[in-house]
PyMOL CGO cylinders between C-alpha atoms (Angstrom):
from pymol import cmd
from pymol.cgo import CYLINDER

trace = [
    CYLINDER, 20.57, -7.88, 13.87, 18.62, -9.97, 17.07, 0.3, 1, 1, 1, 1, 1, 1,
    CYLINDER, 18.62, -9.97, 17.07, 19.95, -13.76, 17.45, 0.3, 1, 1, 1, 1, 1, 1,
    CYLINDER, 19.95, -13.76, 17.45, 17.12, -16.86, 17.33, 0.3, 1, 1, 1, 1, 1, 1,
    CYLINDER, 17.12, -16.86, 17.33, 17.91, -17.86, 21.04, 0.3, 1, 1, 1, 1, 1, 1,
    CYLINDER, 17.91, -17.86, 21.04, 17.10, -13.97, 21.99, 0.3, 1, 1, 1, 1, 1, 1,
    CYLINDER, 17.10, -13.97, 21.99, 13.95, -14.03, 19.78, 0.3, 1, 1, 1, 1, 1, 1,
    CYLINDER, 13.95, -14.03, 19.78, 12.79, -16.91, 21.42, 0.3, 1, 1, 1, 1, 1, 1,
    CYLINDER, 12.79, -16.91, 21.42, 13.50, -15.69, 25.30, 0.3, 1, 1, 1, 1, 1, 1,
    CYLINDER, 13.50, -15.69, 25.30, 11.63, -12.59, 24.39, 0.3, 1, 1, 1, 1, 1, 1,
    CYLINDER, 11.63, -12.59, 24.39, 8.57, -14.42, 22.64, 0.3, 1, 1, 1, 1, 1, 1,
    CYLINDER, 8.57, -14.42, 22.64, 9.00, -16.42, 25.93, 0.3, 1, 1, 1, 1, 1, 1,
    CYLINDER, 9.00, -16.42, 25.93, 8.48, -14.07, 28.32, 0.3, 1, 1, 1, 1, 1, 1,
    CYLINDER, 8.48, -14.07, 28.32, 5.72, -12.20, 26.34, 0.3, 1, 1, 1, 1, 1, 1,
    CYLINDER, 5.72, -12.20, 26.34, 3.73, -15.01, 26.24, 0.3, 1, 1, 1, 1, 1, 1,
    CYLINDER, 3.73, -15.01, 26.24, 4.45, -15.19, 30.36, 0.3, 1, 1, 1, 1, 1, 1,
    CYLINDER, 4.45, -15.19, 30.36, 3.34, -11.42, 30.80, 0.3, 1, 1, 1, 1, 1, 1,
    CYLINDER, 3.34, -11.42, 30.80, 0.39, -12.26, 28.90, 0.3, 1, 1, 1, 1, 1, 1,
    CYLINDER, 0.39, -12.26, 28.90, -0.48, -15.35, 30.80, 0.3, 1, 1, 1, 1, 1, 1,
    CYLINDER, -0.48, -15.35, 30.80, 0.45, -13.84, 34.38, 0.3, 1, 1, 1, 1, 1, 1,
    CYLINDER, 0.45, -13.84, 34.38, -1.25, -10.73, 33.95, 0.3, 1, 1, 1, 1, 1, 1,
    CYLINDER, -1.25, -10.73, 33.95, -4.53, -12.82, 32.43, 0.3, 1, 1, 1, 1, 1, 1,
    CYLINDER, -4.53, -12.82, 32.43, -4.46, -14.83, 35.61, 0.3, 1, 1, 1, 1, 1, 1,
    CYLINDER, -4.46, -14.83, 35.61, -4.48, -11.61, 37.83, 0.3, 1, 1, 1, 1, 1, 1,
    CYLINDER, -4.48, -11.61, 37.83, -7.39, -10.10, 36.23, 0.3, 1, 1, 1, 1, 1, 1,
    CYLINDER, -7.39, -10.10, 36.23, -9.31, -12.32, 34.72, 0.3, 1, 1, 1, 1, 1, 1,
    CYLINDER, -9.31, -12.32, 34.72, -11.69, -10.51, 32.11, 0.3, 1, 1, 1, 1, 1, 1,
    CYLINDER, -11.69, -10.51, 32.11, -12.13, -6.74, 32.74, 0.3, 1, 1, 1, 1, 1, 1,
    CYLINDER, -12.13, -6.74, 32.74, -14.07, -4.31, 30.59, 0.3, 1, 1, 1, 1, 1, 1,
    CYLINDER, -14.07, -4.31, 30.59, -12.13, -1.39, 29.00, 0.3, 1, 1, 1, 1, 1, 1,
    CYLINDER, -12.13, -1.39, 29.00, -12.97, 1.53, 26.83, 0.3, 1, 1, 1, 1, 1, 1,
    CYLINDER, -12.97, 1.53, 26.83, -16.66, 1.20, 26.36, 0.3, 1, 1, 1, 1, 1, 1,
    CYLINDER, -16.66, 1.20, 26.36, -18.27, 3.51, 23.71, 0.3, 1, 1, 1, 1, 1, 1,
    CYLINDER, -18.27, 3.51, 23.71, -19.00, 3.63, 20.05, 0.3, 1, 1, 1, 1, 1, 1,
    CYLINDER, -19.00, 3.63, 20.05, -16.62, 3.92, 17.29, 0.3, 1, 1, 1, 1, 1, 1,
    CYLINDER, -16.62, 3.92, 17.29, -16.93, 7.41, 16.84, 0.3, 1, 1, 1, 1, 1, 1,
    CYLINDER, -16.93, 7.41, 16.84, -16.61, 7.77, 20.76, 0.3, 1, 1, 1, 1, 1, 1,
    CYLINDER, -16.61, 7.77, 20.76, -13.33, 5.76, 20.38, 0.3, 1, 1, 1, 1, 1, 1,
    CYLINDER, -13.33, 5.76, 20.38, -11.66, 7.51, 17.59, 0.3, 1, 1, 1, 1, 1, 1,
    CYLINDER, -11.66, 7.51, 17.59, -12.08, 10.44, 19.97, 0.3, 1, 1, 1, 1, 1, 1,
    CYLINDER, -12.08, 10.44, 19.97, -11.25, 9.34, 23.21, 0.3, 1, 1, 1, 1, 1, 1,
    CYLINDER, -11.25, 9.34, 23.21, -7.86, 8.05, 21.23, 0.3, 1, 1, 1, 1, 1, 1,
    CYLINDER, -7.86, 8.05, 21.23, -6.71, 11.58, 20.71, 0.3, 1, 1, 1, 1, 1, 1,
    CYLINDER, -6.71, 11.58, 20.71, -7.90, 13.01, 23.93, 0.3, 1, 1, 1, 1, 1, 1,
    CYLINDER, -7.90, 13.01, 23.93, -5.88, 10.00, 25.83, 0.3, 1, 1, 1, 1, 1, 1,
    CYLINDER, -5.88, 10.00, 25.83, -2.60, 11.40, 24.56, 0.3, 1, 1, 1, 1, 1, 1,
    CYLINDER, -2.60, 11.40, 24.56, -0.46, 12.84, 27.12, 0.3, 1, 1, 1, 1, 1, 1,
    CYLINDER, -0.46, 12.84, 27.12, -3.03, 12.69, 29.89, 0.3, 1, 1, 1, 1, 1, 1,
    CYLINDER, -3.03, 12.69, 29.89, -4.72, 10.65, 32.28, 0.3, 1, 1, 1, 1, 1, 1,
    CYLINDER, -4.72, 10.65, 32.28, -7.95, 8.66, 31.62, 0.3, 1, 1, 1, 1, 1, 1,
    CYLINDER, -7.95, 8.66, 31.62, -9.99, 10.24, 34.18, 0.3, 1, 1, 1, 1, 1, 1,
    CYLINDER, -9.99, 10.24, 34.18, -9.38, 13.37, 31.97, 0.3, 1, 1, 1, 1, 1, 1,
    CYLINDER, -9.38, 13.37, 31.97, -10.67, 11.94, 28.87, 0.3, 1, 1, 1, 1, 1, 1,
    CYLINDER, -10.67, 11.94, 28.87, -13.85, 10.67, 30.58, 0.3, 1, 1, 1, 1, 1, 1,
    CYLINDER, -13.85, 10.67, 30.58, -14.69, 14.43, 31.82, 0.3, 1, 1, 1, 1, 1, 1,
    CYLINDER, -14.69, 14.43, 31.82, -14.03, 15.77, 28.40, 0.3, 1, 1, 1, 1, 1, 1,
    CYLINDER, -14.03, 15.77, 28.40, -16.15, 12.77, 26.63, 0.3, 1, 1, 1, 1, 1, 1,
    CYLINDER, -16.15, 12.77, 26.63, -19.11, 14.15, 29.44, 0.3, 1, 1, 1, 1, 1, 1,
    CYLINDER, -19.11, 14.15, 29.44, -18.46, 17.42, 28.37, 0.3, 1, 1, 1, 1, 1, 1,
    CYLINDER, -18.46, 17.42, 28.37, -18.71, 17.12, 24.26, 0.3, 1, 1, 1, 1, 1, 1,
    CYLINDER, -18.71, 17.12, 24.26, -21.82, 14.46, 24.96, 0.3, 1, 1, 1, 1, 1, 1,
    CYLINDER, -21.82, 14.46, 24.96, -23.60, 17.22, 26.45, 0.3, 1, 1, 1, 1, 1, 1,
    CYLINDER, -23.60, 17.22, 26.45, -22.74, 19.54, 23.80, 0.3, 1, 1, 1, 1, 1, 1,
    CYLINDER, -22.74, 19.54, 23.80, -23.60, 17.02, 21.14, 0.3, 1, 1, 1, 1, 1, 1,
    CYLINDER, -23.60, 17.02, 21.14, -20.23, 17.14, 19.99, 0.3, 1, 1, 1, 1, 1, 1,
    CYLINDER, -20.23, 17.14, 19.99, -19.55, 13.38, 20.61, 0.3, 1, 1, 1, 1, 1, 1,
    CYLINDER, -19.55, 13.38, 20.61, -19.55, 12.88, 16.67, 0.3, 1, 1, 1, 1, 1, 1,
    CYLINDER, -19.55, 12.88, 16.67, -17.16, 12.92, 13.95, 0.3, 1, 1, 1, 1, 1, 1,
    CYLINDER, -17.16, 12.92, 13.95, -19.12, 14.69, 12.04, 0.3, 1, 1, 1, 1, 1, 1,
    CYLINDER, -19.12, 14.69, 12.04, -20.31, 17.06, 14.94, 0.3, 1, 1, 1, 1, 1, 1,
    CYLINDER, -20.31, 17.06, 14.94, -16.50, 17.94, 15.07, 0.3, 1, 1, 1, 1, 1, 1,
    CYLINDER, -16.50, 17.94, 15.07, -16.06, 18.76, 11.95, 0.3, 1, 1, 1, 1, 1, 1,
    CYLINDER, -16.06, 18.76, 11.95, -18.63, 21.32, 12.07, 0.3, 1, 1, 1, 1, 1, 1,
    CYLINDER, -18.63, 21.32, 12.07, -18.28, 22.52, 15.30, 0.3, 1, 1, 1, 1, 1, 1,
    CYLINDER, -18.28, 22.52, 15.30, -16.41, 25.79, 16.02, 0.3, 1, 1, 1, 1, 1, 1,
    CYLINDER, -16.41, 25.79, 16.02, -13.01, 25.18, 17.32, 0.3, 1, 1, 1, 1, 1, 1,
    CYLINDER, -13.01, 25.18, 17.32, -13.64, 27.18, 20.41, 0.3, 1, 1, 1, 1, 1, 1,
    CYLINDER, -13.64, 27.18, 20.41, -16.79, 24.63, 21.17, 0.3, 1, 1, 1, 1, 1, 1,
    CYLINDER, -16.79, 24.63, 21.17, -14.59, 21.53, 21.17, 0.3, 1, 1, 1, 1, 1, 1,
    CYLINDER, -14.59, 21.53, 21.17, -11.52, 23.76, 22.83, 0.3, 1, 1, 1, 1, 1, 1,
    CYLINDER, -11.52, 23.76, 22.83, -14.01, 24.57, 25.87, 0.3, 1, 1, 1, 1, 1, 1,
    CYLINDER, -14.01, 24.57, 25.87, -15.29, 21.03, 26.28, 0.3, 1, 1, 1, 1, 1, 1,
    CYLINDER, -15.29, 21.03, 26.28, -11.57, 19.51, 25.87, 0.3, 1, 1, 1, 1, 1, 1,
    CYLINDER, -11.57, 19.51, 25.87, -9.49, 21.93, 28.16, 0.3, 1, 1, 1, 1, 1, 1,
    CYLINDER, -9.49, 21.93, 28.16, -9.31, 19.62, 31.20, 0.3, 1, 1, 1, 1, 1, 1,
    CYLINDER, -9.31, 19.62, 31.20, -7.39, 16.83, 29.14, 0.3, 1, 1, 1, 1, 1, 1,
    CYLINDER, -7.39, 16.83, 29.14, -4.41, 19.49, 28.62, 0.3, 1, 1, 1, 1, 1, 1,
    CYLINDER, -4.41, 19.49, 28.62, -2.76, 20.58, 25.33, 0.3, 1, 1, 1, 1, 1, 1,
    CYLINDER, -2.76, 20.58, 25.33, -6.49, 21.61, 24.22, 0.3, 1, 1, 1, 1, 1, 1,
    CYLINDER, -6.49, 21.61, 24.22, -5.79, 23.26, 20.84, 0.3, 1, 1, 1, 1, 1, 1,
    CYLINDER, -5.79, 23.26, 20.84, -2.90, 20.78, 19.57, 0.3, 1, 1, 1, 1, 1, 1,
    CYLINDER, -2.90, 20.78, 19.57, -6.16, 17.51, 20.28, 0.3, 1, 1, 1, 1, 1, 1,
    CYLINDER, -6.16, 17.51, 20.28, -8.61, 20.17, 18.85, 0.3, 1, 1, 1, 1, 1, 1,
    CYLINDER, -8.61, 20.17, 18.85, -6.51, 20.62, 15.55, 0.3, 1, 1, 1, 1, 1, 1,
    CYLINDER, -6.51, 20.62, 15.55, -6.15, 16.81, 15.34, 0.3, 1, 1, 1, 1, 1, 1,
    CYLINDER, -6.15, 16.81, 15.34, -9.84, 15.88, 16.15, 0.3, 1, 1, 1, 1, 1, 1,
    CYLINDER, -9.84, 15.88, 16.15, -10.59, 18.03, 13.19, 0.3, 1, 1, 1, 1, 1, 1,
    CYLINDER, -10.59, 18.03, 13.19, -8.01, 16.08, 11.31, 0.3, 1, 1, 1, 1, 1, 1,
    CYLINDER, -8.01, 16.08, 11.31, -9.15, 12.86, 12.01, 0.3, 1, 1, 1, 1, 1, 1,
    CYLINDER, -9.15, 12.86, 12.01, -12.95, 13.74, 11.44, 0.3, 1, 1, 1, 1, 1, 1,
    CYLINDER, -12.95, 13.74, 11.44, -12.50, 15.43, 8.35, 0.3, 1, 1, 1, 1, 1, 1,
    CYLINDER, -12.50, 15.43, 8.35, -10.43, 11.97, 6.98, 0.3, 1, 1, 1, 1, 1, 1,
    CYLINDER, -10.43, 11.97, 6.98, -12.98, 9.63, 8.07, 0.3, 1, 1, 1, 1, 1, 1,
    CYLINDER, -12.98, 9.63, 8.07, -16.25, 11.70, 7.05, 0.3, 1, 1, 1, 1, 1, 1,
    CYLINDER, -16.25, 11.70, 7.05, -13.96, 12.99, 4.12, 0.3, 1, 1, 1, 1, 1, 1,
    CYLINDER, -13.96, 12.99, 4.12, -11.42, 10.04, 1.73, 0.3, 1, 1, 1, 1, 1, 1,
    CYLINDER, -11.42, 10.04, 1.73, -13.05, 7.29, 3.91, 0.3, 1, 1, 1, 1, 1, 1,
    CYLINDER, -13.05, 7.29, 3.91, -16.52, 8.02, 3.21, 0.3, 1, 1, 1, 1, 1, 1,
    CYLINDER, -16.52, 8.02, 3.21, -18.03, 7.52, 7.00, 0.3, 1, 1, 1, 1, 1, 1,
    CYLINDER, -18.03, 7.52, 7.00, -17.00, 5.17, 10.32, 0.3, 1, 1, 1, 1, 1, 1,
    CYLINDER, -17.00, 5.17, 10.32, -18.79, 2.73, 7.99, 0.3, 1, 1, 1, 1, 1, 1,
    CYLINDER, -18.79, 2.73, 7.99, -17.52, 2.65, 5.31, 0.3, 1, 1, 1, 1, 1, 1,
    CYLINDER, -17.52, 2.65, 5.31, -13.72, 2.76, 7.21, 0.3, 1, 1, 1, 1, 1, 1,
    CYLINDER, -13.72, 2.76, 7.21, -15.85, -0.80, 8.74, 0.3, 1, 1, 1, 1, 1, 1,
    CYLINDER, -15.85, -0.80, 8.74, -15.16, -2.15, 5.72, 0.3, 1, 1, 1, 1, 1, 1,
    CYLINDER, -15.16, -2.15, 5.72, -11.72, -1.44, 4.59, 0.3, 1, 1, 1, 1, 1, 1,
    CYLINDER, -11.72, -1.44, 4.59, -8.72, -4.22, 5.45, 0.3, 1, 1, 1, 1, 1, 1,
    CYLINDER, -8.72, -4.22, 5.45, -7.08, -3.42, 9.02, 0.3, 1, 1, 1, 1, 1, 1,
    CYLINDER, -7.08, -3.42, 9.02, -3.39, -2.56, 6.78, 0.3, 1, 1, 1, 1, 1, 1,
    CYLINDER, -3.39, -2.56, 6.78, -5.10, 0.01, 5.09, 0.3, 1, 1, 1, 1, 1, 1,
    CYLINDER, -5.10, 0.01, 5.09, -7.12, 1.52, 7.33, 0.3, 1, 1, 1, 1, 1, 1,
    CYLINDER, -7.12, 1.52, 7.33, -3.80, 1.56, 9.43, 0.3, 1, 1, 1, 1, 1, 1,
    CYLINDER, -3.80, 1.56, 9.43, -1.81, 3.36, 6.84, 0.3, 1, 1, 1, 1, 1, 1,
    CYLINDER, -1.81, 3.36, 6.84, -4.36, 5.65, 6.06, 0.3, 1, 1, 1, 1, 1, 1,
    CYLINDER, -4.36, 5.65, 6.06, -4.87, 6.54, 10.23, 0.3, 1, 1, 1, 1, 1, 1,
    CYLINDER, -4.87, 6.54, 10.23, -0.96, 7.10, 10.36, 0.3, 1, 1, 1, 1, 1, 1,
    CYLINDER, -0.96, 7.10, 10.36, -1.28, 9.41, 7.83, 0.3, 1, 1, 1, 1, 1, 1,
    CYLINDER, -1.28, 9.41, 7.83, -3.32, 12.33, 9.27, 0.3, 1, 1, 1, 1, 1, 1,
    CYLINDER, -3.32, 12.33, 9.27, -1.45, 14.93, 11.75, 0.3, 1, 1, 1, 1, 1, 1,
    CYLINDER, -1.45, 14.93, 11.75, -1.42, 13.71, 14.89, 0.3, 1, 1, 1, 1, 1, 1,
    CYLINDER, -1.42, 13.71, 14.89, -1.81, 10.12, 15.16, 0.3, 1, 1, 1, 1, 1, 1,
    CYLINDER, -1.81, 10.12, 15.16, 1.07, 8.13, 15.62, 0.3, 1, 1, 1, 1, 1, 1,
    CYLINDER, 1.07, 8.13, 15.62, 0.92, 4.15, 15.92, 0.3, 1, 1, 1, 1, 1, 1,
    CYLINDER, 0.92, 4.15, 15.92, -0.31, 4.14, 19.31, 0.3, 1, 1, 1, 1, 1, 1,
    CYLINDER, -0.31, 4.14, 19.31, -3.26, 6.13, 18.69, 0.3, 1, 1, 1, 1, 1, 1,
    CYLINDER, -3.26, 6.13, 18.69, -3.80, 4.65, 14.98, 0.3, 1, 1, 1, 1, 1, 1,
    CYLINDER, -3.80, 4.65, 14.98, -3.26, 0.70, 17.05, 0.3, 1, 1, 1, 1, 1, 1,
    CYLINDER, -3.26, 0.70, 17.05, -6.06, 1.93, 20.06, 0.3, 1, 1, 1, 1, 1, 1,
    CYLINDER, -6.06, 1.93, 20.06, -9.03, 2.99, 17.32, 0.3, 1, 1, 1, 1, 1, 1,
    CYLINDER, -9.03, 2.99, 17.32, -8.46, -0.21, 15.34, 0.3, 1, 1, 1, 1, 1, 1,
    CYLINDER, -8.46, -0.21, 15.34, -8.37, -1.97, 18.15, 0.3, 1, 1, 1, 1, 1, 1,
    CYLINDER, -8.37, -1.97, 18.15, -11.20, -0.51, 20.54, 0.3, 1, 1, 1, 1, 1, 1,
    CYLINDER, -11.20, -0.51, 20.54, -12.98, 1.11, 17.71, 0.3, 1, 1, 1, 1, 1, 1,
    CYLINDER, -12.98, 1.11, 17.71, -13.33, -0.80, 14.93, 0.3, 1, 1, 1, 1, 1, 1,
    CYLINDER, -13.33, -0.80, 14.93, -12.63, -4.28, 16.45, 0.3, 1, 1, 1, 1, 1, 1,
    CYLINDER, -12.63, -4.28, 16.45, -9.47, -5.16, 14.57, 0.3, 1, 1, 1, 1, 1, 1,
    CYLINDER, -9.47, -5.16, 14.57, -6.50, -7.77, 15.61, 0.3, 1, 1, 1, 1, 1, 1,
    CYLINDER, -6.50, -7.77, 15.61, -3.83, -4.60, 16.00, 0.3, 1, 1, 1, 1, 1, 1,
    CYLINDER, -3.83, -4.60, 16.00, -1.98, -4.89, 19.47, 0.3, 1, 1, 1, 1, 1, 1,
    CYLINDER, -1.98, -4.89, 19.47, -1.72, -1.49, 20.86, 0.3, 1, 1, 1, 1, 1, 1,
    CYLINDER, -1.72, -1.49, 20.86, 2.14, -0.48, 22.40, 0.3, 1, 1, 1, 1, 1, 1,
    CYLINDER, 2.14, -0.48, 22.40, 2.00, 2.10, 24.39, 0.3, 1, 1, 1, 1, 1, 1,
    CYLINDER, 2.00, 2.10, 24.39, 4.62, 3.53, 27.35, 0.3, 1, 1, 1, 1, 1, 1,
    CYLINDER, 4.62, 3.53, 27.35, 3.12, 1.06, 29.71, 0.3, 1, 1, 1, 1, 1, 1,
    CYLINDER, 3.12, 1.06, 29.71, 3.51, -2.04, 27.76, 0.3, 1, 1, 1, 1, 1, 1,
    CYLINDER, 3.51, -2.04, 27.76, 7.66, -0.48, 26.52, 0.3, 1, 1, 1, 1, 1, 1,
    CYLINDER, 7.66, -0.48, 26.52, 8.46, -0.12, 30.22, 0.3, 1, 1, 1, 1, 1, 1,
    CYLINDER, 8.46, -0.12, 30.22, 6.75, -3.84, 31.61, 0.3, 1, 1, 1, 1, 1, 1,
    CYLINDER, 6.75, -3.84, 31.61, 8.62, -5.61, 29.13, 0.3, 1, 1, 1, 1, 1, 1,
    CYLINDER, 8.62, -5.61, 29.13, 12.14, -3.85, 29.61, 0.3, 1, 1, 1, 1, 1, 1,
    CYLINDER, 12.14, -3.85, 29.61, 11.56, -4.74, 33.26, 0.3, 1, 1, 1, 1, 1, 1,
    CYLINDER, 11.56, -4.74, 33.26, 10.77, -8.69, 32.20, 0.3, 1, 1, 1, 1, 1, 1,
    CYLINDER, 10.77, -8.69, 32.20, 14.41, -7.89, 30.12, 0.3, 1, 1, 1, 1, 1, 1,
    CYLINDER, 14.41, -7.89, 30.12, 12.78, -8.51, 26.85, 0.3, 1, 1, 1, 1, 1, 1,
    CYLINDER, 12.78, -8.51, 26.85, 15.52, -7.63, 24.54, 0.3, 1, 1, 1, 1, 1, 1,
    CYLINDER, 15.52, -7.63, 24.54, 13.59, -5.83, 21.92, 0.3, 1, 1, 1, 1, 1, 1,
    CYLINDER, 13.59, -5.83, 21.92, 13.08, -1.84, 21.58, 0.3, 1, 1, 1, 1, 1, 1,
    CYLINDER, 13.08, -1.84, 21.58, 9.78, -0.42, 21.54, 0.3, 1, 1, 1, 1, 1, 1,
    CYLINDER, 9.78, -0.42, 21.54, 9.39, -0.20, 17.43, 0.3, 1, 1, 1, 1, 1, 1,
    CYLINDER, 9.39, -0.20, 17.43, 9.39, -4.15, 17.55, 0.3, 1, 1, 1, 1, 1, 1,
    CYLINDER, 9.39, -4.15, 17.55, 7.02, -4.91, 21.03, 0.3, 1, 1, 1, 1, 1, 1,
    CYLINDER, 7.02, -4.91, 21.03, 4.34, -4.97, 18.57, 0.3, 1, 1, 1, 1, 1, 1,
    CYLINDER, 4.34, -4.97, 18.57, 5.39, -7.85, 16.34, 0.3, 1, 1, 1, 1, 1, 1,
    CYLINDER, 5.39, -7.85, 16.34, 6.32, -10.00, 19.20, 0.3, 1, 1, 1, 1, 1, 1,
    CYLINDER, 6.32, -10.00, 19.20, 3.33, -9.82, 21.16, 0.3, 1, 1, 1, 1, 1, 1,
    CYLINDER, 3.33, -9.82, 21.16, 1.10, -10.25, 17.97, 0.3, 1, 1, 1, 1, 1, 1,
    CYLINDER, 1.10, -10.25, 17.97, 3.09, -13.70, 17.05, 0.3, 1, 1, 1, 1, 1, 1,
    CYLINDER, 3.09, -13.70, 17.05, 2.73, -14.68, 21.29, 0.3, 1, 1, 1, 1, 1, 1,
    CYLINDER, 2.73, -14.68, 21.29, -1.28, -14.07, 21.64, 0.3, 1, 1, 1, 1, 1, 1,
    CYLINDER, -1.28, -14.07, 21.64, -4.20, -15.46, 19.62, 0.3, 1, 1, 1, 1, 1, 1,
    CYLINDER, -4.20, -15.46, 19.62, -4.65, -13.37, 16.98, 0.3, 1, 1, 1, 1, 1, 1,
    CYLINDER, -4.65, -13.37, 16.98, -7.89, -12.39, 18.25, 0.3, 1, 1, 1, 1, 1, 1,
    CYLINDER, -7.89, -12.39, 18.25, -9.23, -8.86, 18.88, 0.3, 1, 1, 1, 1, 1, 1,
    CYLINDER, -9.23, -8.86, 18.88, -10.49, -10.01, 22.66, 0.3, 1, 1, 1, 1, 1, 1,
    CYLINDER, -10.49, -10.01, 22.66, -7.27, -11.45, 23.25, 0.3, 1, 1, 1, 1, 1, 1,
    CYLINDER, -7.27, -11.45, 23.25, -5.30, -8.20, 22.28, 0.3, 1, 1, 1, 1, 1, 1,
    CYLINDER, -5.30, -8.20, 22.28, -7.88, -5.49, 23.84, 0.3, 1, 1, 1, 1, 1, 1,
    CYLINDER, -7.88, -5.49, 23.84, -8.03, -7.91, 27.46, 0.3, 1, 1, 1, 1, 1, 1,
    CYLINDER, -8.03, -7.91, 27.46, -4.06, -8.19, 26.90, 0.3, 1, 1, 1, 1, 1, 1,
    CYLINDER, -4.06, -8.19, 26.90, -3.59, -4.63, 26.96, 0.3, 1, 1, 1, 1, 1, 1,
    CYLINDER, -3.59, -4.63, 26.96, -6.00, -3.95, 29.04, 0.3, 1, 1, 1, 1, 1, 1,
    CYLINDER, -6.00, -3.95, 29.04, -4.29, -6.48, 31.71, 0.3, 1, 1, 1, 1, 1, 1,
    CYLINDER, -4.29, -6.48, 31.71, -1.08, -4.26, 31.27, 0.3, 1, 1, 1, 1, 1, 1,
    CYLINDER, -1.08, -4.26, 31.27, -2.17, -0.88, 31.75, 0.3, 1, 1, 1, 1, 1, 1,
    CYLINDER, -2.17, -0.88, 31.75, -3.71, -2.17, 34.99, 0.3, 1, 1, 1, 1, 1, 1,
    CYLINDER, -3.71, -2.17, 34.99, -1.12, -3.90, 36.30, 0.3, 1, 1, 1, 1, 1, 1,
    CYLINDER, -1.12, -3.90, 36.30, 1.41, -0.81, 35.53, 0.3, 1, 1, 1, 1, 1, 1,
    CYLINDER, 1.41, -0.81, 35.53, -0.93, 1.62, 37.08, 0.3, 1, 1, 1, 1, 1, 1,
    CYLINDER, -0.93, 1.62, 37.08, -0.83, -0.27, 40.14, 0.3, 1, 1, 1, 1, 1, 1,
    CYLINDER, -0.83, -0.27, 40.14, 2.70, -0.86, 40.16, 0.3, 1, 1, 1, 1, 1, 1,
    CYLINDER, 2.70, -0.86, 40.16, 5.34, 0.88, 38.05, 0.3, 1, 1, 1, 1, 1, 1,
    CYLINDER, 5.34, 0.88, 38.05, 3.68, 4.23, 38.75, 0.3, 1, 1, 1, 1, 1, 1,
    CYLINDER, 3.68, 4.23, 38.75, 4.06, 3.67, 42.77, 0.3, 1, 1, 1, 1, 1, 1,
    CYLINDER, 4.06, 3.67, 42.77, 7.57, 2.02, 42.06, 0.3, 1, 1, 1, 1, 1, 1,
    CYLINDER, 7.57, 2.02, 42.06, 6.59, -1.20, 43.74, 0.3, 1, 1, 1, 1, 1, 1,
    CYLINDER, 6.59, -1.20, 43.74, 9.21, -3.04, 42.00, 0.3, 1, 1, 1, 1, 1, 1,
    CYLINDER, 9.21, -3.04, 42.00, 10.38, -5.19, 45.24, 0.3, 1, 1, 1, 1, 1, 1,
    CYLINDER, 10.38, -5.19, 45.24, 7.74, -8.39, 44.98, 0.3, 1, 1, 1, 1, 1, 1,
    CYLINDER, 7.74, -8.39, 44.98, 6.58, -7.75, 41.47, 0.3, 1, 1, 1, 1, 1, 1,
    CYLINDER, 6.58, -7.75, 41.47, 5.72, -10.65, 39.23, 0.3, 1, 1, 1, 1, 1, 1,
    CYLINDER, 5.72, -10.65, 39.23, 7.06, -8.97, 35.83, 0.3, 1, 1, 1, 1, 1, 1,
    CYLINDER, 7.06, -8.97, 35.83, 10.49, -8.47, 37.48, 0.3, 1, 1, 1, 1, 1, 1,
    CYLINDER, 10.49, -8.47, 37.48, 10.99, -11.57, 38.25, 0.3, 1, 1, 1, 1, 1, 1,
    CYLINDER, 10.99, -11.57, 38.25, 10.90, -12.23, 34.85, 0.3, 1, 1, 1, 1, 1, 1,
    CYLINDER, 10.90, -12.23, 34.85, 14.08, -10.56, 34.52, 0.3, 1, 1, 1, 1, 1, 1,
    CYLINDER, 14.08, -10.56, 34.52, 16.64, -13.67, 35.59, 0.3, 1, 1, 1, 1, 1, 1,
]
cmd.load_cgo(trace, "trace")
C-alpha cells in the first residue's frame, strides 16, 4: 500500500506536469471529428502512428464507411482495404465490427449512448472485444465529451520520468484527482503529454527535459 507521503508527492508531481506542459503548449486542437469517427479512430490508432490513422479515415470517408452503421453493414474486405495502412488490419476490422455492433445494437445508436452515465458507458465499452481502458477513455473523452482521463504509454513514461511512484493502473485516478474535473482540461492535458513525449521521449532527449527535472 502506498504511504500518505508518497501519495502527496505523486499528486504534486502530476499537477506540476500538467502546469508545465500547459505553459509550453497552451491551447491546441486535438482529435477533431464527429463521435462515429472518433470511435472508429480509437480502434485504428492502436499500435500505429496517427498519420496512418488519418490516411485510413480519409479512405473510409471516400468509401462511405466512416460511420458505425456503415461499418456494421460493410463486408470485412472493404474495411480491410481502407485500413490496411494502420497495421493489424484484419484484427482491427473485427474490433471495428464488434464496436459498431455494440453501439448500433444493445446501445441503440450513438444518440442513445450520449444519454448513458459515464460509468455505465465505460463499463459497456470495456466489454467489447479489443477495447481496453485507453481506447474506452479515448472514446469517452474525445467522442462523448466526458471527463474521463486517458492514460497511454506516453503518460506512463512521462510519469515515471517525473518520479511518480505509482503503477500505470493508478495513474488515471492520480491525474483525475489533481486536474479540474472538466473534459476540456482532460483533453488538453492528454494532448500536451502526447505532444511533449513525441518531441522529447521518442527522440531520447532526456538531458534538459523539464519533466525529468521533477525527479528529485
